[in-house]
C-alpha positions in Angstrom: -22.3 15.7 3.3 -18.8 14.2 3.2 -16.0 16.0 1.4 -15.5 15.0 -2.2 -12.3 13.2 -1.5 -14.2 10.7 0.7 -16.5 9.6 -2.1 -16.0 6.3 -3.9 -14.0 6.7 -7.1 -16.2 6.5 -10.2 -15.2 3.6 -12.4 -15.0 5.7 -15.5 -12.5 8.1 -13.7 -10.2 5.3 -12.7 -6.8 5.3 -14.5 -5.6 2.2 -16.4 -4.5 -0.6 -14.1 -1.0 -0.1 -12.6 1.5 -2.4 -14.3 2.6 -4.7 -11.4 6.3 -5.1 -11.2 7.6 -8.3 -9.6 11.1 -9.2 -8.5 10.2 -12.6 -7.1 7.1 -14.4 -5.9 7.5 -12.7 -2.5 8.3 -9.1 -3.5 6.5 -6.9 -5.9 5.2 -3.4 -6.6 1.5 -2.5 -6.7 -0.2 0.8 -7.1 -0.8 2.6 -3.8 -4.6 3.1 -3.3 -5.9 6.5 -4.6 -2.5 7.7 -5.7 -1.1 6.3 -9.0 2.2 8.2 -8.5 3.1 6.0 -5.5 4.0 2.4 -5.7 3.4 0.0 -2.8 6.2 -2.4 -2.0 4.3 -5.7 -1.2 6.1 -8.4 0.8 4.0 -11.5 0.3 5.7 -13.6 2.9 6.9 -11.7 6.0 8.8 -14.7 7.2 11.3 -14.1 4.4 13.5 -11.1 4.7 13.6 -8.6 1.8 16.5 -9.4 -0.6 18.8 -6.5 -1.4 19.2 -7.4 -5.1 15.4 -7.8 -5.6 14.8 -4.4 -3.8 17.3 -2.6 -6.0 15.7 -4.2 -9.1 12.3 -2.9 -8.1 13.6 0.6 -7.3 15.1 0.8 -10.8 11.8 -0.5 -12.3 9.8 2.1 -10.4 12.1 4.9 -11.6 11.6 3.7 -15.2 7.8 3.7 -14.8 7.8 7.3 -13.6 6.7 6.5 -10.1 7.2 9.4 -7.7 7.6 7.4 -4.4 7.7 3.8 -3.1 5.9 3.1 0.1 6.1 -0.1 2.0 3.5 -2.1 3.8 4.1 -3.0 7.5 7.6 -4.4 7.8 9.2 -6.4 10.6 12.6 -5.2 12.0 15.0 -7.0 9.6 13.2 -6.0 6.5 12.8 -2.4 7.7 16.5 -2.2 8.3 17.1 -3.5 4.7 14.9 -0.8 3.0 16.3 1.9 5.3 19.8 1.0 4.2 18.6 1.7 0.6 17.4 5.2 1.2 13.9 4.7 2.6 12.8 6.7 5.6 10.3 5.8 8.3 6.9 7.5 8.0 4.9 5.5 10.6 5.5 2.9 13.3 2.8 0.4 14.2 2.0 -1.4 17.4 1.7 -5.2 17.1 -0.9 -6.8 19.4 -1.7 -10.4 20.2 -4.7 -12.2 21.5 -4.2 -15.7 23.0 -7.2 -18.0 22.6 -6.3 -19.7 25.9 -7.7 -16.5 27.5 -11.5 -16.1 27.8 -13.2 -14.7 24.6 -14.8 -11.3 24.8 -18.6 -11.5 25.1 -20.5 -10.9 21.9 -22.9 -8.0 22.1 -26.4 -8.7 20.8 -26.7 -5.5 18.8 -24.9 -4.7 15.6 -26.7 -6.4 12.7 -23.6 -8.1 11.3 -23.8 -9.6 7.9 -21.6 -11.0 5.2 -19.5 -8.4 3.2 -19.7 -9.6 -0.4 -18.0 -8.3 -3.5 -21.0 -6.1 -4.3 -20.5 -4.3 -1.0 -16.9 -3.3 -1.7 -17.8 0.1 -3.3 -19.5 1.2 0.0 -16.8 -0.4 2.1 -14.2 1.6 0.1 -16.1 4.8 1.0 -16.1 3.9 4.7 -12.4 3.0 4.7 -11.5 6.2 3.0 -13.6 8.2 5.5 -12.1 6.3 8.5 -8.4 6.4 7.4 -8.2 9.4 5.0 -6.7 9.5 1.5 -3.1 8.6 2.7 -4.0 5.3 4.4 -7.4 4.4 2.9 -7.8 1.2 0.9 -9.8 1.1 -2.4 -11.7 -1.9 -3.7 -8.7 -3.5 -5.3 -6.7 -3.2 -2.1 -9.6 -4.6 0.0 -9.9 -7.6 -2.3 -6.1 -8.2 -2.1 -6.4 -8.1 1.7 -9.2 -10.8 1.5 -6.8 -13.0 -0.5 -3.8 -12.5 1.8 -4.6 -15.5 4.0 -5.5 -19.1 3.2 -8.9 -18.6 4.9 -10.8 -15.4 5.1 -13.9 -13.8 6.6 -15.5 -10.5 5.6 -18.2 -9.0 7.7 -20.1 -5.7 7.6 -22.5 -3.8 9.9 -25.5 -2.4 8.0 -29.2 -2.3 8.3 -30.1 -3.4 4.8 -28.7 -5.4 1.9 -26.4 -2.7 0.6 -25.5 -0.6 3.6 -22.0 -0.6 5.1 -21.3 1.6 8.2 -18.5 -0.6 9.3 -16.6 -3.7 8.3 -13.9 -6.1 9.3 -11.7 -8.3 7.1 -10.0 -11.2 9.0 -8.3 -14.4 8.1 -6.1 -17.2 9.3 -3.2 -19.3 7.9 -2.3 -22.5 9.7 -3.1 -21.7 13.4 -2.6 -17.9 13.4 -5.5 -15.5 13.0 -5.2 -12.0 11.6 -7.6 -9.0 12.1 -6.5 -7.4 8.9 -8.8 -4.4 8.4 -11.3 -2.7 10.6 -13.1 0.5 9.6 -16.1 2.3 10.9 -17.8 5.4 9.4 -16.9 8.5 11.5 -20.4 9.3 12.6 -20.9 5.7 13.9 -17.6 5.5 15.8 -17.9 5.0 19.5 -21.1 3.0 19.2 -19.6 -0.4 19.7 -19.5 -1.4 16.0 -15.7 -1.9 16.0 -16.0 -4.0 19.2 -18.7 -6.2 17.7 -16.9 -6.8 14.4 -13.6 -7.6 16.2 -15.3 -10.0 18.6 -17.1 -11.7 15.7 -13.7 -12.2 14.0 -12.1 -13.6 17.1 -15.0 -16.1 17.8 -14.7 -17.3 14.1 -10.9 -17.8 14.5 -11.3 -19.7 17.8 -13.9 -22.0 16.2 -11.4 -22.7 13.4 -8.7 -23.8 15.9 -6.4 -20.8 15.9 -3.9 -20.5 18.8 -3.7 -16.8 18.7 -4.6 -13.7 16.7 -2.5 -10.7 15.6 -3.5 -7.1 14.7 -1.5 -4.0 14.1 -2.3 -0.3 14.3 -0.5 3.0 14.3 1.1 3.9 17.6 -0.6 7.3 17.2 -4.1 5.7 16.9 -5.1 5.9 20.6 -8.7 4.9 20.0 -7.8 1.7 18.1 -5.2 0.7 20.8 -7.8 1.3 23.5 -10.3 -0.9 21.7 -8.0 -3.8 21.1 -6.8 -3.8 24.7 -10.4 -3.6 25.9 -11.1 -6.7 23.8 -8.1 -8.6 25.4 -5.2 -8.0 23.0 -1.8 -7.5 24.6 0.7 -5.1 23.0 4.0 -6.8 22.1 7.4 -5.2 22.4 7.9 -5.7 18.6 7.0 -2.8 16.4 6.3 -2.7 12.7 7.5 0.0 10.3 6.2 1.7 7.2 8.8 3.4 5.2 9.0 5.5 2.0 11.5 6.3 -0.7 11.5 9.4 -2.9 12.4 7.7 -6.2 13.4 11.0 -7.9 16.3 11.4 -5.5 17.7 8.0 -6.4 17.6 8.5 -10.2 
């Protein structure tokens, strides 16, 4: 039996929805999954650097809302430098990997039983994600749905042997000609069985069919298993790194 913290959160136990604070169409605060005392700094368009005035406005707003910490998503170098200059500190660094569709596609494996991941499956997907990533980095249903909406076109696939089961899933998408493997999670007892490989290959074949030039994925530099998987598939690690940073709001009040 999994520990209690890895079970889906009962709907009746969920707190009232976090009041989203927005400084602009491209920068806002959302609730961090599974911890309402932490706000997530969401950068909707990573091609636009974080604006200092907008960042200060959101820090002030978070303080007035009683938020304990602000944690960023994955930031490119210039935006990371901006938040660090406002008191954030680095809590994780991510490798950025790229797959060129000019290269041969990895061979799909016949096993796997891949099916569509639909909205009714998100409760079980949440449990798998929480088990795979733990409470600090796991995504709840709302966060998974936001990931699905992050690109113009999206694909959600699961591995499971019946209409409800989810033992692994992948969320992917593309905007213009760039594909993104956005989320990949496999239940711990099924890791190492090729499920992550099958889900990743399925996503790449779909992106290729849609005319993408290349695909991107990121993962923690400490996640040796994920790095090995992506390199086995054919991704190349780039020199660029992404940063996740955090601010203790109480120290800025």
